[in-house]
N, C-alpha and C positions, 0 to 999 in steps of 0.2 A: 305324414304323417310329421315330425320335427319334434316333438317332443310330447308329450302323457304323463302323468300322475295321475297315480290312484289310490286312496290310502285303503285300510282297514282292505290289504287283498287278499290276504287269505281269512279262512274262517278262524276263528281267536282259536281255539282248540289244536289249531295246526300250526300257528304260526308258534301259539307259546314251548311246543314242542319242539321249533327248531329253532328256536329263541335259546332253548332253555340244554337242546346240543353244542350249539355254538360258541354258547357263554361258558359253560358250565368248565367244571375244571382238565375234562379229563379229552378234552377234542384236543388233535397235532394239532397245532400248527407250526410254522415252516419258517427259520429268522428270513430274511432278503437286504439286502445290504442296501439297496438301491429302489426306486420307487418306480424308476422308468431308464428301464438300460440301454443305450444306445441311439440316446435320442435329448439331444441340441436341452435340453431344460431338464436335464438328470441334473443329480445332484446327490454325493456318496452321505450327505449329512441327514438326506431322510430316508429314509428305511420303513420294514409293515414286515408285520406275519402274515403270511399267505396261505390256505390252503386248500387245494388245486383238487377240485371235481374232476372234473375232466378233462379229454385233450383232443383234438381230433386227429390231430398226428399219431401219436399211440391207442389209443382208441379209450385206453384205458382209464376206471374208473374207481375213482376212492371210497377204500370202508361204507367212507361219509353219505358218500350216493345214493341212498337212500333216505337216507334225509332230504333234502331237498326236491325226489322223487314232484311233489303236491305241485311246486313251487313250478317248477317245468310242465305241467298236465293242463297247469291253468292257465299256462303263458299259451299255450298253444299250441310247443315248438315243435318243428315237423326234423327240424336237424340242429346237432344244436355241436357247433366249431369251439369253445371254448365256454366252460365254468370255478371258477374262483374266485373264495372268499377271502378279505380283506378283512384281516384286525391294523389299525394305528392308535399306537397311544399321545395318551392327550397330553397335550405340548402347554406351558405357559399365554402363546396367545400364539395363536390361528397361523397355519402355515400348508400352503398349498401344493398337490403332488408334480404338478409340473401343466402345462397345456398337453394336449392330448389324445389321439385317438386309439382303440383298445390295439388294434395293427393286426384285424384278424376281418379279414374279405366274406366280410356275414354285413346281413338289408340292418340289421337290426344288435340293437345293448341296452339291456336292462341291469340293475341297479338294483338290489333290496336291500330296505333300512333294516338291520335287526333290533337295531334301538338308538332310543332316545339320543338324542344328543347335540351340541350348539355347533354344531359341522355341518358342513352342506358340499356338494355337491354346485358347479358353474360352467357356466358356456364358456367357448373364447364370448360370443354375441350379446350374453347380459346375462343370461335368463339364472336362477338360483334355484335352486332344490332340497330346502330344509330336512336332517336326517331326522326321520321321522318311524319311529318302529311298525309294521307290519304294512307299509307304502313301499310304494316299486313305480320305478319310475323308468318309464321304455323308450328307445329315443334313433336316429336316423346314427347307424354304427359310423360311416364318417362326418358325427361331426362332435369338436374338437372338444374337451370340457377335463374336470384339474377334479377331484376328492380336496374336501381341506375339512386337518382335526378338525378337533375336538376342545374346549379349556373346562367344558364343566366335568366327565367324566372319563374315566380310568379308560374309555379305550371308544373304538368307530370300529362296528363291524356290521360290513355290506358282503354280498356276494354280486357280484361284476357276475352278468352272464352272455355274451354273445351266440347266438343264432339267427338264423331263417326259421 
């Protein structure tokens, strides 16, 4: 596979429900002081807010897990390794998170874009995928990539899935 991009991934009504929840005032986000932990490109000035939907080690689902189930079903996920949502605030200039591999033993990573903004995902080999709502990026988990912040919206919100 390598890299696959699919626009309008979910039916509009289902997508809007997910978007409304994740972009709503009552969705719980947790502050992470660093984006990349124990990584050479780690920088304490780069931070984000995270909601962990599922992690294989604990096998605990967050209260919001049901919100993203349509995404899991549409991707035909056989085994979930990790699912989390990332919220990065707007910056005055584009900043990348640092090239990385998501750090799990799984064949596939997907990034589902919740809102349209001028941020993007970039691969070390040069490919770039812009943030567009209801777009999904599917790629081999061993590909180094980086998230790039937006400058035109208040936040950049994605759902990151690692799975088989």
